[in-house]
C-alpha positions as CSV (number, residue, x, y, z in Angstrom):
1,M,-3.4,6.3,11.3
2,E,-3.0,5.2,15.3
3,S,-1.7,1.7,14.5
4,I,-0.9,-1.3,12.5
5,E,-0.9,-4.6,13.9
6,H,-0.6,-8.4,12.3
7,E,-1.2,-11.3,13.8
8,Y,1.9,-13.0,14.0
9,F,4.3,-9.6,13.4
10,G,2.8,-7.7,16.2
11,A,3.4,-4.2,15.8
12,V,4.2,-2.4,12.3
13,V,4.9,0.7,11.1
14,E,5.5,0.2,7.4
15,V,4.6,-2.7,4.4
16,D,6.2,-1.6,1.5
17,T,4.8,-3.7,-2.0
18,R,6.5,-2.8,-4.4
19,P,8.8,-4.8,-5.5
20,F,6.8,-7.0,-7.4
21,G,5.8,-10.5,-5.8
22,Q,6.8,-9.3,-2.2
23,Y,5.8,-7.2,1.0
24,T,8.1,-6.6,3.2
25,F,7.0,-5.4,6.5
26,T,8.7,-3.1,9.1
27,L,7.9,-3.8,12.9
28,A,7.9,-1.3,15.4
29,D,11.0,-2.5,17.4
30,G,12.8,-1.5,13.3
31,Q,13.4,-5.3,12.5
32,W,12.0,-6.0,9.2
33,V,11.1,-9.2,6.7
34,T,10.5,-9.9,3.7
35,I,7.9,-12.0,2.4
36,E,6.9,-13.7,-1.2
37,A,3.7,-12.9,-2.5
38,E,3.9,-14.6,-5.8
39,E,6.3,-18.0,-6.3
40,G,7.0,-19.6,-3.0
41,L,3.8,-18.1,-1.2
42,G,4.8,-17.3,2.2
43,T,8.5,-17.9,1.8
44,V,11.0,-15.9,3.9
45,N,12.9,-13.6,0.5
46,G,15.1,-11.8,3.6
47,A,15.3,-10.4,6.8
48,S,17.0,-8.0,9.8
49,P,20.1,-9.4,11.4
50,G,18.2,-11.4,14.6
51,F,14.3,-11.9,12.9
52,P,13.2,-15.4,14.3
53,V,13.0,-17.1,9.8
54,A,13.2,-20.2,11.2
55,D,9.3,-19.7,13.2
56,C,8.1,-18.3,9.3
57,D,5.6,-21.1,8.2
58,P,5.2,-20.0,4.7
59,A,1.6,-22.0,5.5
60,W,0.0,-18.4,7.1
61,A,0.0,-16.9,3.9
62,H,-2.6,-19.9,3.0
63,D,-5.2,-18.6,5.3
64,D,-5.7,-15.2,6.5
65,G,-1.8,-14.3,7.0
66,W,-1.9,-11.3,5.0
67,A,-4.9,-9.9,7.2
68,L,-3.6,-6.5,8.7
69,V,-5.8,-4.6,11.7
70,V,-5.2,-0.7,11.2
71,T,-6.7,1.7,13.7
72,L,-7.0,5.0,12.1
73,S,-7.4,7.7,14.6
74,A,-10.6,10.5,14.9
75,I,-10.8,11.9,10.7
76,E,-11.4,15.7,10.3
77,R,-14.3,15.8,7.6
78,V,-13.0,18.2,4.7
79,P,-14.9,20.1,2.1
80,P,-14.7,19.2,-1.0
81,P,-13.1,21.3,-3.5
82,D,-14.8,24.1,-5.4
83,R,-16.3,23.2,-8.6
84,S,-17.8,25.7,-10.2
85,G,-17.1,26.3,-13.7
86,S,-15.5,23.1,-13.8
87,R,-17.8,21.9,-16.9
88,E,-17.3,25.1,-18.6
89,R,-13.2,24.3,-18.5
90,L,-13.6,21.2,-19.3
91,K,-15.9,22.0,-22.4
92,S,-13.0,24.5,-23.6
93,H,-10.6,22.0,-23.8
94,F,-11.9,19.8,-25.2
95,R,-13.5,22.5,-28.0
96,D,-9.6,23.5,-27.7
97,L,-8.5,20.0,-28.9
98,L,-10.9,18.6,-31.2
99,E,-11.1,22.4,-33.1
100,P,-8.6,22.0,-36.1
101,G,-6.1,24.6,-35.9
102,P,-3.6,26.8,-38.6
103,Q,-2.0,24.5,-41.2
104,D,1.8,24.4,-41.5
């Protein structure tokens, strides 16, 4: 991946969506901002010192404010994995699961 761009934030190096209901954008200049994605959609939940929180209008989140432009570099074709014999291994696995074993 060569770059990620956000219309308002500019160059983005990471978007963390793990905490439910919020997205943290880490910008190329090292600043970060956490935006509410559920209740209070578009509200700033936190930001790095000096981030222009007052300039963040929550209305952007109701339109296309979540859109990111991702530029990918040249992608090499990777050959698919060798799956020869996989059907037989799968049959054997299920046969072992379904056949009754020795009783205790």
